[in-house]
C-alpha positions as CSV (number, residue, x, y, z in Angstrom):
1,X,44.7,38.1,129.6
2,X,48.0,36.9,129.2
3,X,50.4,38.3,132.3
4,X,51.6,40.9,131.0
5,X,48.4,42.4,129.3
6,X,47.7,42.0,132.7
7,X,50.1,44.2,133.8
8,X,50.0,46.8,131.9
9,X,46.5,48.2,132.2
10,X,46.2,51.2,132.8
11,X,49.3,52.1,131.4
12,X,51.2,54.0,128.7
13,X,53.6,53.0,126.7
14,X,56.2,54.9,124.1
15,X,59.1,54.5,122.3
16,X,61.3,57.4,122.3
17,X,64.8,58.4,121.3
18,X,67.3,60.9,121.5
19,X,71.0,61.6,119.2
20,X,74.2,61.5,121.8
21,X,77.2,61.1,120.3
22,X,76.5,60.8,116.9
23,X,74.6,58.0,117.8
24,X,70.6,57.9,118.5
25,X,69.4,55.5,121.4
26,X,66.2,54.8,122.7
27,X,64.6,53.4,126.0
28,X,60.6,52.9,126.6
29,X,58.7,55.5,128.3
30,X,55.6,53.8,130.3
31,X,53.4,56.2,131.8
32,X,50.0,56.0,133.7
33,X,47.1,57.1,131.8
34,X,45.2,58.9,133.9
35,X,47.9,59.9,136.9
36,X,50.4,62.5,136.6
37,X,51.7,63.1,140.5
38,X,52.2,66.8,141.9
39,X,55.7,66.0,142.5
40,X,56.7,63.9,139.2
41,X,59.5,61.6,139.4
42,X,61.6,59.9,137.1
43,X,63.0,56.2,137.3
44,X,65.5,54.5,134.8
45,X,65.2,51.0,134.8
46,X,68.8,50.0,133.1
47,X,68.5,45.7,131.6
48,X,71.1,43.0,132.1
49,X,73.3,42.2,129.4
50,X,72.1,41.1,126.1
51,X,68.6,41.8,127.5
52,X,65.4,44.4,126.7
53,X,63.4,46.9,128.4
54,X,60.7,44.7,127.9
55,X,63.0,41.9,129.4
56,X,63.8,43.7,132.2
57,X,60.2,44.6,132.8
58,X,58.8,40.8,132.9
59,X,61.7,39.8,135.1
60,X,60.7,42.1,137.5
61,X,56.9,41.3,137.9
62,X,56.3,44.1,136.2
63,X,56.7,46.2,139.8
64,X,59.1,48.8,138.1
65,X,55.9,50.1,136.1
66,X,54.2,50.2,140.4
67,X,56.2,54.1,139.6
68,X,54.5,54.7,136.5
69,X,51.3,53.4,137.9
70,X,51.8,56.1,141.1
71,X,51.4,59.0,138.4
72,X,55.7,59.3,138.0
73,X,57.8,58.2,135.0
74,X,59.7,55.2,134.2
75,X,62.1,54.7,131.2
76,X,64.1,51.6,130.2
77,X,66.7,51.6,127.8
78,X,68.0,50.0,125.6
79,X,71.7,49.3,125.8
80,X,73.9,49.6,122.1
81,X,72.5,46.7,119.7
82,X,71.2,44.3,122.2
83,X,74.5,44.4,124.0
84,X,76.6,44.7,127.2
85,X,76.4,48.3,128.6
86,X,79.7,50.1,128.7
87,X,79.8,49.6,132.4
88,X,81.9,50.1,135.4
89,X,84.5,47.2,134.4
90,X,87.5,47.5,133.0
91,X,86.7,43.5,131.7
92,X,83.3,44.3,129.8
93,X,83.6,42.8,126.6
94,X,81.1,45.0,125.3
95,X,80.0,46.2,121.5
96,X,79.3,49.8,122.9
97,X,82.9,50.3,124.5
98,X,84.9,49.0,121.1
99,X,81.9,51.7,119.1
100,X,83.6,54.3,121.5
101,X,79.6,54.3,122.9
102,X,79.1,57.1,126.3
103,X,76.5,55.0,128.3
104,X,76.2,57.7,130.6
105,X,76.2,60.2,128.3
106,X,73.2,58.1,127.1
107,X,71.8,57.9,130.5
108,X,72.7,62.2,130.7
109,X,71.4,62.6,128.3
110,X,67.9,60.6,128.6
111,X,67.3,62.1,132.2
112,X,67.3,65.8,130.5
113,X,64.7,65.3,128.6
114,X,62.1,65.2,131.1
115,X,64.4,67.4,134.0
116,X,64.6,69.6,131.1
117,X,61.5,70.2,130.0
118,X,59.0,72.6,132.2
119,X,56.3,70.2,130.6
120,X,57.2,67.3,132.1
121,X,56.9,68.6,135.5
122,X,60.1,66.2,136.8
123,X,61.9,66.7,138.9
124,X,63.9,64.3,139.9
125,X,66.1,61.5,138.6
126,X,66.5,58.0,140.1
127,X,67.8,54.4,139.2
128,X,67.2,51.0,139.5
129,X,70.4,48.8,137.8
130,X,70.4,45.0,137.6
131,X,73.5,42.9,137.0
132,X,75.2,44.5,133.1
133,X,72.5,47.9,133.7
134,X,74.0,47.4,138.2
135,X,77.4,47.9,136.3
136,X,76.4,51.6,134.7
137,X,75.0,52.8,137.4
138,X,77.7,52.0,139.4
139,X,79.8,54.7,136.7
140,X,76.6,57.3,136.7
141,X,76.5,57.5,140.3
142,X,80.2,57.8,140.3
143,X,80.8,60.2,137.6
144,X,78.5,62.0,137.6
145,X,75.5,64.2,140.5
146,X,72.9,62.8,138.4
147,X,70.5,60.8,140.2
148,X,69.1,61.4,144.0
149,X,69.1,57.7,144.8
150,X,70.3,54.4,143.2
151,X,69.5,50.9,143.1
152,X,72.0,48.1,142.2
153,X,70.7,44.7,142.5
154,X,72.6,41.9,141.4
155,X,75.5,44.2,141.1
156,X,78.3,44.0,143.4
157,X,81.9,46.6,142.7
158,X,84.0,45.6,140.2
159,X,87.9,45.2,142.2
160,X,89.8,47.0,142.6
161,X,92.0,45.9,139.3
162,X,88.7,45.9,137.5
163,X,87.0,49.6,137.9
164,X,87.0,51.6,135.6
165,X,84.3,53.7,136.4
166,X,86.6,57.1,137.8
167,X,84.6,58.7,140.5
168,X,84.7,62.2,141.3
169,X,85.1,64.1,144.0
170,X,83.0,66.4,143.8
171,X,79.6,63.9,143.3
172,X,78.5,63.8,146.2
173,X,77.0,60.2,147.7
174,X,73.3,59.7,147.3
175,X,71.3,57.6,148.9
176,X,71.3,53.7,147.8
177,X,70.1,50.2,148.0
178,X,71.7,47.1,147.8
179,X,70.1,43.5,146.9
180,X,71.9,40.2,146.3
181,X,71.3,37.0,147.0
182,X,73.0,34.5,148.2
183,X,73.6,31.4,146.2
184,X,74.4,34.2,143.1
185,X,75.7,31.7,140.5
186,X,76.7,34.7,137.7
187,X,77.4,37.5,140.7
188,X,79.5,35.9,143.5
189,X,77.9,37.1,147.0
190,X,81.3,36.2,148.4
191,X,83.2,38.0,145.7
192,X,85.3,36.1,143.0
193,X,85.5,36.1,138.9
194,X,81.8,36.9,137.8
195,X,81.1,34.6,134.7
196,X,78.0,33.9,132.1
197,X,77.6,31.0,130.5
198,X,81.2,30.3,131.1
199,X,81.9,33.3,129.9
200,X,83.7,35.1,132.6
201,X,83.6,38.8,133.5
202,X,85.9,39.4,135.6
203,X,86.6,39.9,139.4
204,X,84.0,41.6,141.9
205,X,84.4,42.8,145.4
206,X,82.2,40.3,147.4
207,X,78.1,41.2,148.5
208,X,79.4,42.5,152.0
209,X,82.9,44.6,151.0
210,X,80.3,46.5,148.3
211,X,78.1,47.6,151.0
212,X,81.1,49.1,153.0
213,X,82.3,50.2,149.9
214,X,79.6,52.4,149.6
215,X,79.1,53.0,152.6
216,X,82.6,54.5,153.8
217,X,81.8,56.7,150.4
218,X,78.7,58.5,152.7
219,X,80.9,59.2,155.6
220,X,79.2,56.4,157.7
221,X,81.1,54.6,159.9
222,X,78.9,53.3,162.4
223,X,77.4,49.7,162.4
224,X,74.3,49.2,160.0
225,X,71.8,48.1,161.8
226,X,71.0,44.8,161.0
227,X,67.1,43.1,160.7
228,X,66.2,39.5,159.7
229,X,63.9,38.9,157.1
230,X,60.9,36.3,157.3
231,X,60.4,33.9,155.4
232,X,57.4,34.8,153.2
233,X,56.0,33.8,149.7
234,X,56.3,31.0,147.4
235,X,59.8,30.4,148.3
236,X,60.6,31.2,152.2
237,X,63.7,32.1,151.9
238,X,64.3,35.2,154.3
239,X,67.0,37.5,154.5
240,X,69.1,40.0,156.1
241,X,69.2,43.3,155.9
242,X,71.6,45.9,156.8
243,X,71.2,49.6,157.6
244,X,74.0,52.2,156.6
245,X,72.5,55.6,158.6
246,X,74.1,58.1,160.3
247,X,72.3,61.9,160.6
248,X,73.5,64.3,158.1
249,X,74.7,61.5,156.1
250,X,73.3,59.4,152.5
251,X,71.2,55.7,153.9
252,X,72.9,53.0,152.3
253,X,70.6,50.2,152.8
254,X,71.3,46.1,151.4
255,X,69.0,43.5,151.7
256,X,71.1,39.9,151.5
257,X,68.1,37.2,150.0
258,X,69.2,33.5,151.1
259,X,69.2,31.1,148.6
260,X,68.5,33.6,146.1
261,X,69.9,33.6,142.8
262,X,71.2,36.1,140.0
263,X,67.9,37.9,140.0
264,X,65.2,41.1,140.6
265,X,63.6,40.0,144.3
266,X,59.7,40.6,144.0
267,X,55.9,38.6,144.7
268,X,55.7,37.4,141.3
269,X,58.5,35.4,139.6
270,X,60.0,32.4,140.1
271,X,63.7,31.4,139.3
272,X,64.8,29.4,136.8
273,X,67.9,26.9,135.4
274,X,70.4,30.2,134.6
275,X,70.1,32.4,137.5
276,X,69.4,30.6,140.2
277,X,65.9,30.2,142.1
278,X,63.7,33.0,143.3
279,X,63.0,35.1,147.1
280,X,60.1,36.3,147.8
281,X,60.4,38.3,150.7
282,X,61.0,41.9,149.2
283,X,59.7,43.6,146.8
284,X,62.4,45.5,144.9
285,X,60.6,48.2,143.5
286,X,58.3,48.3,147.0
287,X,61.8,48.4,148.7
288,X,63.7,51.7,147.1
289,X,60.5,53.9,147.1
290,X,61.1,53.6,150.7
291,X,63.8,54.9,150.9
292,X,63.4,56.8,148.3
293,X,60.6,58.5,150.4
294,X,62.9,58.3,153.7
295,X,65.0,60.5,152.6
């Protein structure tokens, strides 16, 4: 049996659609065939540039589906015409932007298919975004009160001159998780020009500056608690965990993965020539679930 078929045992996959601004938009819904959580939650998992829901599931080692196994719902939205999201950067050359497609409105409409349905029994929505999908979630978090917590993987903040998102001062800070490899070949850990296959994608802030942005937005002025992540798994690199916490403020938890590439750390997937090395010392979905459960 293939890895994918084994991963999908006990799960139900369905293709769903909604019309937003005259455009039909699609997503893949993953739920459990046998279990329904009492406090059912929605996880919106946004893929990277020119990717698909199926590829994101594979790149995460199918660990994002663990949310569904626990009785919740995972929704994998599909970008407009399989291209880039209309994300938080002014520099993003997306077909969605050229066609006047509002991806923030799409994510809101997707979420409300569950939040507004008594039959679905979903009370809160969360988000994990990888790369370009993380840039989309930056817009969602800054511009809407939709999500109760968000995780950004391989997605630092755009430089000030490259920031398209218009932060709404009335939108409260939420718990945030950031995960980034120190040797990311696409979005530099130290900041600078992001690029994919030699094509520039705009200036980005460093990982440290990005973490500081979210901590400042949460109103946390204290220094973080720093914890070493021990090397573990086939790629024994380890890393560092930074926890910005303060009573009455939404936490910001950041993971700097030593020698890690432009990847979603998990226990199953290795790296690649284009994306860099894998780092198996944490599982992204496990860490995000811990953040949600403790917030």
